[in-house]
GUZADREN-261299 format. One record per residue (C-alpha): residue in one letter; y, x, z. Coordinates in nm, 4 decimals, padded with zeros to 6 digits. Layout:
<sites>
[site 'A' [Y X Z]] ...
</sites>
This chain:
<sites>
[site 'M' [-06.5853 -03.1906 03.8238]] [site 'I' [-06.8273 -03.4317 03.9943]] [site 'K' [-07.1102 -03.2918 03.7808]] [site 'N' [-07.0252 -02.9373 03.8908]] [site 'V' [-07.0231 -03.0456 04.2571]] [site 'L' [-07.3619 -03.2153 04.2203]] [site 'R' [-07.5002 -02.9144 04.0335]] [site 'T' [-07.3991 -02.6732 04.3100]] [site 'L' [-07.4759 -02.9094 04.5989]] [site 'G' [-07.8099 -02.7513 04.6817]] [site 'S' [-07.7506 -02.3997 04.5502]] [site 'L' [-07.7957 -02.1105 04.7920]] [site 'E' [-07.7493 -01.7369 04.7688]] [site 'P' [-08.0731 -01.5328 04.7624]] [site 'F' [-08.0231 -01.4155 05.1220]] [site 'E' [-07.9632 -01.7793 05.2319]] [site 'I' [-08.2844 -01.8908 05.0609]] [site 'R' [-08.4727 -01.6117 05.2364]] [site 'N' [-08.3204 -01.6943 05.5764]] [site 'S' [-08.3832 -02.0690 05.5405]] [site 'S' [-08.7413 -02.0060 05.4310]] [site 'I' [-08.8101 -01.7801 05.7307]] [site 'T' [-08.6441 -02.0269 05.9702]] [site 'L' [-08.8557 -02.3190 05.8479]] [site 'C' [-09.1782 -02.1149 05.8482]] [site 'L' [-09.1093 -02.0175 06.2102]] [site 'G' [-08.9911 -02.3681 06.2930]] [site 'A' [-09.3186 -02.5275 06.1799]] [site 'P' [-09.5421 -02.3885 06.4595]] [site 'S' [-09.2512 -02.3957 06.7071]] [site 'T' [-09.1995 -02.7688 06.6507]] [site 'F' [-09.5679 -02.8457 06.6946]] [site 'I' [-09.6038 -02.6295 07.0080]] [site 'Y' [-09.2901 -02.7649 07.1772]] [site 'L' [-09.3824 -03.1298 07.1170]] [site 'E' [-09.7352 -03.0624 07.2420]] [site 'I' [-09.5934 -02.9048 07.5603]] [site 'M' [-09.3769 -03.2143 07.6099]] [site 'K' [-09.6841 -03.4370 07.5810]] [site 'Y' [-09.8790 -03.2139 07.8186]] [site 'Y' [-09.6215 -03.2290 08.0990]] [site 'N' [-09.5174 -03.5886 08.0384]] [site 'S' [-09.8138 -03.8086 07.9548]] [site 'D' [-09.5878 -04.1133 07.9150]] [site 'I' [-09.4191 -03.9686 07.6061]] [site 'V' [-09.4891 -04.1562 07.2829]] [site 'M' [-09.5093 -03.9508 06.9616]] [site 'P' [-09.4619 -04.2004 06.6748]] [site 'F' [-09.6584 -04.1468 06.3518]] [site 'Y' [-09.8085 -03.8153 06.4735]] [site 'G' [-09.4685 -03.6579 06.4121]] [site 'N' [-09.5618 -03.3301 06.5792]] [site 'I' [-09.8264 -03.2661 06.3119]] [site 'L' [-09.6492 -03.4327 06.0205]] [site 'F' [-09.3236 -03.2387 06.0482]] [site 'A' [-09.4903 -02.9095 06.1348]] [site 'V' [-09.6741 -02.9365 05.8011]] [site 'L' [-09.3552 -03.0505 05.6221]] [site 'F' [-09.1525 -02.7529 05.7480]] [site 'L' [-09.4308 -02.5120 05.6540]] [site 'I' [-09.4475 -02.6515 05.2989]] [site 'V' [-09.0698 -02.6380 05.2502]] [site 'G' [-09.0645 -02.2892 05.4030]] [site 'I' [-09.3110 -02.1461 05.1508]] [site 'L' [-09.1614 -02.3230 04.8460]] [site 'P' [-08.9419 -02.0242 04.7410]] [site 'N' [-09.2554 -01.8115 04.7041]] [site 'I' [-09.3568 -02.0278 04.4092]] [site 'K' [-09.0615 -01.8749 04.2199]] [site 'N' [-08.9934 -02.2027 04.0418]] [site 'K' [-08.6462 -02.2041 03.8850]] [site 'F' [-08.5684 -02.5665 03.9791]] [site 'I' [-08.6754 -02.5123 04.3409]] [site 'L' [-08.4694 -02.1957 04.3759]] [site 'Q' [-08.1617 -02.3595 04.2215]] [site 'H' [-08.1827 -02.6646 04.4519]] [site 'Y' [-08.3531 -02.5207 04.7590]] [site 'G' [-08.0586 -02.6227 04.9760]] [site 'L' [-08.1438 -02.9881 04.9074]] [site 'F' [-08.5065 -02.9365 05.0135]] [site 'V' [-08.3849 -02.7835 05.3402]] [site 'F' [-08.1293 -03.0606 05.3880]] [site 'L' [-08.3753 -03.3455 05.3274]] [site 'S' [-08.6520 -03.2020 05.5463]] [site 'T' [-08.4187 -03.1351 05.8407]] [site 'M' [-08.2375 -03.4682 05.8067]] [site 'V' [-08.5631 -03.6663 05.7978]] [site 'F' [-08.6880 -03.4856 06.1082]] [site 'Q' [-08.3538 -03.5397 06.2831]] [site 'H' [-08.3704 -03.9141 06.2227]] [site 'Y' [-08.7311 -03.9111 06.3394]] [site 'L' [-08.6198 -03.7432 06.6639]] [site 'T' [-08.3464 -04.0053 06.7054]] [site 'Y' [-08.6002 -04.2841 06.6623]] [site 'A' [-08.8504 -04.1109 06.8963]] [site 'T' [-08.5718 -04.0657 07.1539]] [site 'Y' [-08.5012 -04.4397 07.1399]] [site 'V' [-08.8731 -04.5251 07.1638]] [site 'N' [-08.9030 -04.3026 07.4722]] [site 'N' [-08.6001 -04.4699 07.6315]] [site 'F' [-08.3733 -04.1667 07.5781]] [site 'S' [-08.5812 -03.9372 07.7954]] [site 'L' [-08.4243 -03.6023 07.8760]] [site 'D' [-08.7045 -03.4151 07.6933]] [site 'F' [-08.6283 -03.5798 07.3600]] [site 'L' [-08.2520 -03.5683 07.4104]] [site 'L' [-08.2622 -03.1904 07.4581]] [site 'V' [-08.4747 -03.1452 07.1447]] [site 'T' [-08.2353 -03.3692 06.9525]] [site 'Y' [-07.9260 -03.1800 07.0657]] [site 'V' [-08.0742 -02.8381 06.9877]] [site 'F' [-08.2041 -02.9453 06.6477]] [site 'I' [-07.8715 -03.1048 06.5492]] [site 'F' [-07.6841 -02.7822 06.6238]] [site 'G' [-07.9405 -02.5627 06.4483]] [site 'S' [-07.9657 -02.7856 06.1410]] [site 'V' [-07.5910 -02.8002 06.0839]] [site 'L' [-07.5766 -02.4197 06.1040]] [site 'L' [-07.8605 -02.3983 05.8525]] [site 'L' [-07.6653 -02.6048 05.5989]] [site 'S' [-07.4045 -02.4121 05.4003]] [site 'N' [-07.2396 -02.6946 05.2079]] [site 'R' [-06.9595 -02.9030 05.3579]] [site 'I' [-07.0675 -03.2211 05.1775]] [site 'L' [-07.4234 -03.1919 05.3106]] [site 'V' [-07.2902 -03.1218 05.6620]] [site 'I' [-07.0702 -03.4338 05.6475]] [site 'I' [-07.3589 -03.6499 05.5209]] [site 'Y' [-07.5920 -03.5104 05.7858]] [site 'S' [-07.3417 -03.5515 06.0704]] [site 'T' [-07.2246 -03.9004 05.9714]] [site 'T' [-07.5708 -04.0514 05.9232]] [site 'E' [-07.7031 -03.8976 06.2448]] [site 'A' [-07.4010 -04.0128 06.4467]] [site 'L' [-07.4331 -04.3677 06.3128]] [site 'H' [-07.8088 -04.3698 06.3703]] [site 'M' [-07.7768 -04.2447 06.7277]] [site 'A' [-07.4905 -04.4874 06.8033]] [site 'Y' [-07.6959 -04.7780 06.6699]] [site 'Y' [-07.9928 -04.7040 06.9000]] [site 'V' [-07.7664 -04.6289 07.1964]] [site 'F' [-07.5988 -04.9686 07.1666]] [site 'Q' [-07.9369 -05.1379 07.1098]] [site 'S' [-08.0740 -04.9977 07.4353]] [site 'D' [-08.0239 -05.1146 07.7931]] [site 'L' [-07.8504 -04.7940 07.8992]] [site 'T' [-07.5528 -04.7978 08.1306]] [site 'V' [-07.2070 -04.7460 07.9870]] [site 'V' [-07.1826 -04.4047 08.1530]] [site 'Y' [-07.5156 -04.2908 08.0055]] [site 'E' [-07.4207 -04.4250 07.6609]] [site 'S' [-07.0860 -04.2478 07.6725]] [site 'A' [-07.2470 -03.9216 07.7851]] [site 'I' [-07.4968 -03.9252 07.4964]] [site 'L' [-07.2380 -04.0091 07.2298]] [site 'L' [-06.9856 -03.7608 07.3697]] [site 'T' [-07.2468 -03.4834 07.3744]] [site 'I' [-07.3462 -03.5607 07.0156]] [site 'S' [-06.9798 -03.5560 06.9093]] [site 'I' [-06.9118 -03.2221 07.0816]] [site 'I' [-07.2190 -03.0671 06.9203]] [site 'F' [-07.1105 -03.1883 06.5767]] [site 'V' [-06.7545 -03.0605 06.6219]] [site 'L' [-06.8663 -02.7172 06.7444]] [site 'S' [-07.1306 -02.6756 06.4767]] [site 'F' [-06.8871 -02.7938 06.2095]] [site 'F' [-06.6290 -02.5339 06.3141]] [site 'V' [-06.8920 -02.2602 06.3113]] [site 'T' [-07.0244 -02.3690 05.9724]] [site 'N' [-06.6748 -02.4032 05.8296]] [site 'G' [-06.5944 -02.0487 05.9409]] [site 'F' [-06.9130 -01.9205 05.7805]] [site 'I' [-06.8330 -02.1019 05.4554]] [site 'R' [-06.4826 -01.9506 05.4454]] [site 'Y' [-06.6304 -01.6084 05.5177]] [site 'R' [-06.8792 -01.6531 05.2352]] [site 'K' [-06.5996 -01.7520 04.9968]] [site 'R' [-06.4120 -01.4347 05.0854]] [site 'L' [-06.7291 -01.2354 05.0238]] [site 'E' [-06.7691 -01.4017 04.6840]] [site 'I' [-06.4124 -01.3050 04.5925]] [site 'L' [-06.4751 -00.9483 04.7097]] [site 'N' [-06.8003 -00.9388 04.5114]] [site 'I' [-06.6179 -01.0552 04.1990]] [site 'D' [-06.3551 -00.7842 04.2489]] [site 'L' [-06.6290 -00.5280 04.3094]] [site 'E' [-06.8132 -00.6334 03.9934]] [site 'E' [-06.4924 -00.5958 03.7934]] [site 'T' [-06.4341 -00.2518 03.9423]] [site 'V' [-06.7934 -00.1485 03.8661]] [site 'K' [-06.7588 -00.2746 03.5081]] [site 'K' [-06.4381 -00.0772 03.4578]] [site 'R' [-06.5908 00.2384 03.6042]] [site 'T' [-06.9057 00.1901 03.3985]] [site 'L' [-06.6970 00.1628 03.0825]] [site 'T' [-06.5057 00.4750 03.1857]] [site 'L' [-06.8301 00.6660 03.2490]] [site 'E' [-06.9741 00.5489 02.9181]] [site 'Q' [-06.6589 00.6656 02.7420]] [site 'R' [-06.6765 01.0036 02.9156]] [site 'A' [-07.0450 01.0345 02.8312]] [site 'K' [-06.9609 00.9608 02.4692]] [site 'E' [-06.6859 01.2235 02.4736]] [site 'L' [-06.9240 01.4736 02.6343]] [site 'L' [-07.1830 01.4047 02.3661]] [site 'E' [-06.9225 01.4665 02.0978]] [site 'K' [-06.8176 01.7904 02.2678]] [site 'N' [-07.1811 01.9018 02.2819]] [site 'K' [-07.2074 01.8385 01.9094]] [site 'D' [-06.8905 02.0410 01.8574]] [site 'L' [-07.0458 02.3201 02.0652]] [site 'E' [-07.3583 02.3171 01.8500]] [site 'E' [-07.1450 02.3368 01.5362]] [site 'F' [-06.9435 02.6191 01.6897]] [site 'A' [-07.2634 02.8037 01.7795]] [site 'Y' [-07.3827 02.7656 01.4218]] [site 'V' [-07.0557 02.9085 01.2922]] [site 'V' [-07.0744 03.1965 01.5388]] [site 'S' [-07.4347 03.2801 01.4575]] [site 'H' [-07.3836 03.2730 01.0812]] [site 'D' [-07.0186 03.3532 01.0158]] [site 'L' [-06.9690 03.6187 01.2851]] [site 'K' [-07.3065 03.7858 01.3248]] [site 'R' [-07.3562 03.8362 00.9509]] [site 'P' [-07.0345 04.0410 00.9005]] [site 'L' [-07.1219 04.2439 01.2104]] [site 'R' [-07.4634 04.3271 01.0676]] [site 'N' [-07.3029 04.4190 00.7343]] [site 'I' [-07.0562 04.6533 00.9079]] [site 'Y' [-07.3407 04.8143 01.1032]] [site 'T' [-07.5484 04.8611 00.7878]] [site 'L' [-07.2577 05.0139 00.5957]] [site 'T' [-07.1713 05.2568 00.8749]] [site 'D' [-07.5388 05.3487 00.9030]] [site 'W' [-07.5497 05.4287 00.5306]] [site 'L' [-07.2326 05.6329 00.5585]] [site 'S' [-07.3757 05.8226 00.8558]] [site 'E' [-07.6750 05.9301 00.6504]] [site 'D' [-07.4423 06.1137 00.4117]] [site 'E' [-07.2043 06.2392 00.6803]] [site 'E' [-07.2833 06.6089 00.6291]] [site 'E' [-07.1827 06.5977 00.2650]] [site 'Q' [-06.8861 06.3598 00.2752]] [site 'F' [-06.7409 06.3592 00.6288]] [site 'N' [-06.6273 06.6119 00.8806]] [site 'K' [-06.7355 06.6070 01.2441]] [site 'E' [-06.4453 06.3906 01.3579]] [site 'A' [-06.5185 06.1256 01.0919]] [site 'A' [-06.8881 06.1263 01.1835]] [site 'E' [-06.8027 06.0648 01.5483]] [site 'S' [-06.5767 05.7779 01.4437]] [site 'L' [-06.8603 05.6207 01.2446]] [site 'E' [-07.0917 05.6498 01.5443]] [site 'H' [-06.8244 05.4922 01.7621]] [site 'I' [-06.7912 05.2029 01.5133]] [site 'K' [-07.1691 05.1481 01.5276]] [site 'K' [-07.1618 05.1329 01.9074]] [site 'Q' [-06.8723 04.8873 01.9055]] [site 'V' [-07.0483 04.6664 01.6484]] [site 'T' [-07.3658 04.6746 01.8609]] [site 'Q' [-07.1627 04.5775 02.1660]] [site 'M' [-06.9975 04.2928 01.9754]] [site 'D' [-07.3335 04.1711 01.8441]] [site 'L' [-07.4769 04.1670 02.1969]] [site 'L' [-07.1704 03.9834 02.3216]] [site 'V' [-07.1982 03.7130 02.0551]] [site 'E' [-07.5724 03.6771 02.1217]] [site 'G' [-07.5106 03.6521 02.4966]] [site 'I' [-07.2420 03.3872 02.4574]] [site 'L' [-07.4719 03.1859 02.2316]] [site 'N' [-07.7552 03.2001 02.4829]] [site 'Y' [-07.5257 03.1142 02.7736]] [site 'S' [-07.3729 02.8176 02.5892]] [site 'L' [-07.6865 02.6671 02.4375]] [site 'Q' [-07.9493 02.7225 02.7068]] [site 'M' [-07.8305 02.4125 02.8948]] [site 'E' [-07.8960 02.1638 02.6177]] [site 'S' [-08.0459 01.8457 02.7685]] [site 'D' [-08.3284 01.8327 02.5159]] [site 'Q' [-08.4978 02.1474 02.6477]] [site 'T' [-08.8670 02.0581 02.6360]] [site 'K' [-09.0463 02.0867 02.9674]] [site 'K' [-09.4204 02.1354 02.9714]] [site 'E' [-09.6862 02.3034 03.1823]] [site 'V' [-09.6440 02.6788 03.1464]] [site 'N' [-09.8829 02.9508 03.2621]] [site 'V' [-09.6177 03.1740 03.4199]] [site 'H' [-09.8585 03.4636 03.4807]] [site 'T' [-09.9570 03.4877 03.1141]] [site 'L' [-09.5964 03.4441 03.0037]] [site 'V' [-09.4558 03.7159 03.2315]] [site 'K' [-09.7387 03.9589 03.1458]] [site 'R' [-09.6462 03.9161 02.7799]] [site 'I' [-09.2796 03.9880 02.8566]] [site 'A' [-09.3687 04.2841 03.0804]] [site 'K' [-09.5680 04.4514 02.8011]] [site 'T' [-09.2489 04.4876 02.5976]] [site 'F' [-09.0876 04.6899 02.8796]] [site 'V' [-09.3804 04.8983 03.0072]] [site 'S' [-09.3695 05.2667 02.9062]] [site 'E' [-09.4569 05.6086 03.0492]] [site 'N' [-09.1754 05.5922 03.3019]] [site 'V' [-09.1784 05.2128 03.3614]] [site 'S' [-09.4541 05.0352 03.5535]] [site 'I' [-09.4593 04.6614 03.6295]] [site 'S' [-09.7112 04.5222 03.8795]] [site 'F' [-09.8023 04.1757 04.0083]] [site 'E' [-09.8512 04.1262 04.3826]] [site 'K' [-10.0066 03.7814 04.3311]] [site 'K' [-10.1135 03.5692 04.0397]] [site 'L' [-09.8246 03.3555 03.9211]] [site 'P' [-09.8814 02.9776 03.8993]] [site 'R' [-09.8658 02.7125 03.6325]] [site 'I' [-09.5438 02.5115 03.6534]] [site 'C' [-09.3681 02.2392 03.4565]] [site 'F' [-09.0648 02.4047 03.2991]] [site 'S' [-08.8965 02.4934 02.9714]] [site 'E' [-09.0861 02.7921 02.8333]] [site 'S' [-08.7817 02.9311 02.6512]] [site 'Q' [-08.5769 02.9188 02.9723]] [site 'L' [-08.8503 03.0943 03.1708]] [site 'I' [-08.8518 03.3689 02.9091]] [site 'Q' [-08.4748 03.4078 02.9477]] [site 'I' [-08.5047 03.4270 03.3283]] [site 'F' [-08.7793 03.6902 03.3495]] [site 'K' [-08.6635 03.8874 03.0461]] [site 'N' [-08.3104 03.9277 03.1823]] [site 'L' [-08.4241 04.0087 03.5375]] [site 'L' [-08.6733 04.2718 03.4197]] [site 'Q' [-08.4226 04.4133 03.1730]] [site 'N' [-08.1626 04.4370 03.4493]] [site 'A' [-08.4085 04.6154 03.6823]] [site 'I' [-08.4840 04.8767 03.4144]] [site 'K' [-08.1352 04.9341 03.2704]] [site 'H' [-07.9682 04.9989 03.6045]] [site 'N' [-08.2460 05.2083 03.7570]] [site 'D' [-08.1611 05.5700 03.8395]] [site 'K' [-08.5179 05.6901 03.9072]] [site 'D' [-08.7273 05.9003 03.6703]] [site 'Q' [-09.0229 05.6735 03.7406]] [site 'I' [-08.9199 05.3064 03.7439]] [site 'E' [-09.1383 05.0781 03.9543]] [site 'I' [-09.1055 04.6995 03.9442]] [site 'S' [-09.3176 04.4477 04.1336]] [site 'I' [-09.3328 04.0709 04.0788]] [site 'D' [-09.4356 03.8462 04.3681]] [site 'Y' [-09.4845 03.4733 04.4233]] [site 'D' [-09.4940 03.2399 04.7198]] [site 'A' [-09.4999 02.8612 04.7503]] [site 'T' [-09.3704 02.6029 04.9942]] [site 'S' [-09.4382 02.2304 05.0018]] [site 'K' [-09.1354 02.1710 04.7786]] [site 'T' [-09.0635 02.4888 04.5812]] [site 'H' [-09.2043 02.7771 04.3773]] [site 'K' [-09.0600 03.1070 04.5002]] [site 'F' [-09.0527 03.4116 04.2707]] [site 'S' [-08.9239 03.7617 04.3481]] [site 'I' [-08.8693 04.0727 04.1361]] [site 'T' [-08.8284 04.4018 04.3246]] [site 'D' [-08.7263 04.7395 04.1808]] [site 'N' [-08.6854 05.0916 04.3208]] [site 'G' [-08.3372 05.1352 04.1773]] [site 'P' [-08.0116 05.2450 04.3426]] [site 'G' [-07.9554 04.9137 04.5178]] [site 'I' [-07.6420 04.6990 04.5264]] [site 'A' [-07.3792 04.6893 04.7985]] [site 'E' [-07.3581 04.3563 04.9792]] [site 'K' [-06.9995 04.2938 04.8661]] [site 'Y' [-07.1250 04.2728 04.5058]] [site 'H' [-07.4157 04.0327 04.5704]] [site 'K' [-07.2215 03.7325 04.4384]] [site 'K' [-07.0099 03.9133 04.1829]] [site 'I' [-07.3060 04.0251 03.9705]] [site 'F' [-07.3875 03.6605 03.8865]] [site 'E' [-07.0405 03.6003 03.7415]] [site 'L' [-06.9880 03.5957 03.3665]] [site 'F' [-06.8925 03.9325 03.2101]] [site 'Q' [-06.9162 04.1119 03.5455]] [site 'K' [-07.0625 04.4645 03.5440]] [site 'L' [-07.0933 04.7079 03.8331]] [site 'Q' [-07.1295 05.0064 03.5991]] [site 'T' [-06.9055 05.1024 03.3111]] [site 'D' [-07.1265 05.3590 03.1437]] [site 'G' [-07.0004 05.2704 02.7988]] [site 'D' [-07.3460 05.2807 02.6434]] [site 'G' [-07.2860 04.9481 02.4705]] [site 'E' [-07.6029 04.8003 02.6109]] [site 'T' [-07.4539 04.5975 02.8964]] [site 'I' [-07.2193 04.3006 02.8527]] [site 'G' [-07.2473 04.1168 03.1867]] [site 'I' [-07.4005 03.7902 03.0669]] [site 'G' [-07.7719 03.8223 03.1511]] [site 'L' [-07.7578 03.7488 03.5252]] [site 'A' [-07.4956 03.4760 03.4760]] [site 'L' [-07.7334 03.3131 03.2273]] [site 'V' [-08.0250 03.3409 03.4729]] [site 'K' [-07.8199 03.1799 03.7501]] [site 'K' [-07.7043 02.8992 03.5223]] [site 'I' [-08.0581 02.8151 03.4069]] [site 'I' [-08.2013 02.8162 03.7601]] [site 'E' [-07.9224 02.6066 03.9133]] [site 'H' [-07.9310 02.3636 03.6201]] [site 'N' [-08.2940 02.2979 03.7153]] [site 'D' [-08.2011 02.2385 04.0836]] [site 'G' [-08.3147 02.5849 04.1873]] [site 'K' [-08.1445 02.8705 04.3723]] [site 'I' [-08.1208 03.2451 04.3229]] [site 'R' [-08.0149 03.5165 04.5653]] [site 'I' [-08.0270 03.8924 04.5968]] [site 'K' [-08.1651 04.1130 04.8729]] [site 'S' [-08.0489 04.4708 04.8441]] [site 'K' [-07.8917 04.7719 05.0119]] [site 'E' [-07.7441 05.0774 04.8479]] [site 'G' [-08.0109 05.3387 04.7847]] [site 'K' [-08.3008 05.1093 04.8806]] [site 'G' [-08.3761 04.9117 04.5674]] [site 'T' [-08.3066 04.5481 04.4820]] [site 'T' [-08.4995 04.2214 04.5062]] [site 'F' [-08.3994 03.9132 04.3090]] [site 'I' [-08.5419 03.5970 04.4694]] [site 'F' [-08.5254 03.2583 04.3009]] [site 'T' [-08.6788 02.9192 04.3749]] [site 'I' [-08.7677 02.6307 04.1443]] [site 'P' [-08.8436 02.2805 04.2792]] [site 'K' [-09.1953 02.1493 04.2343]] [site 'K' [-09.1858 01.8474 04.0055]] 
</sites>
């Protein structure tokens, strides 16, 4: 137990080391200046052993010691502070006696006693400091030729200062103990929550693996039978005139449409589920070249796609950019009611974001549907052509928001539609 007490006698918290270091660094010039002012206004004052210079240098050295980052110094810095302040305090007591207990030195002594005790954060060091200083001061007081009243006043003042400073220090020590207990409780809470988060992260990783396996099953075990059904019905349709009547032929065509719809649905679900994988590779992408390549697949005699400005290079997942622009362009074409479809792509930049917009001359969208169209499996038209499943825009929104971006729509019925989305600059 004694070893533990001795080991922790000079230990300080990091903030206490910093505060003590700053106090001593400021105290070094302050000590020198104050003692020089005393000498200037009272030429009879005696400064033994050039104490004004000696202790100013000592405080400066002790003040900068933590900057050395030596392990021993940091572990026992409280002792360095204690020894330097105690030596100076006893020097002041001796200098006060030499100067016949002049008021100048008494005031310095009183102030320094109070400040030093507050600087110490260990009860044992406070007791040692207080006891030795009280005995030292009492010895010189009784050795002097002071009157009984003056002696009593000095000793009483010293005692009051020690009592007050001890109460203040004791309160601080108790407060620090409570903080230590709270810190321990907080650390335990953080550890528990960290373990919980790690467990959840592990579970999420396992679920992601399950999702990948599910996607594999869907892509191979569901899409293959669908393709087989489509192929068989297509073969049967070729011989419909010879083997089937009109009603049977229409049924075959209906089966083909339903299979196509199911295939699109499966493909859409796969894209929606797997586009958010965390390992999506981000790299610098020439958006203008990429979008021009996508646009070429849609351009025809009745579809024109123009660029208002040259699109920039950005750091993003190329596959996700393809999904965004492909779905937005596809949406603008599929739901357009004009004979001549016109689409324009524009770009603007702010200090923090890339802003893209795709405008079409279609029928427009009523304001009450502006949020609904981004929901999964939501369609504003039920034309039954089998080409629309209501996943494309939901996928676009998910990709953009996953990358800390935003998407919105600007449209009125009969006046075309503009999709506007922003992506943060990385």
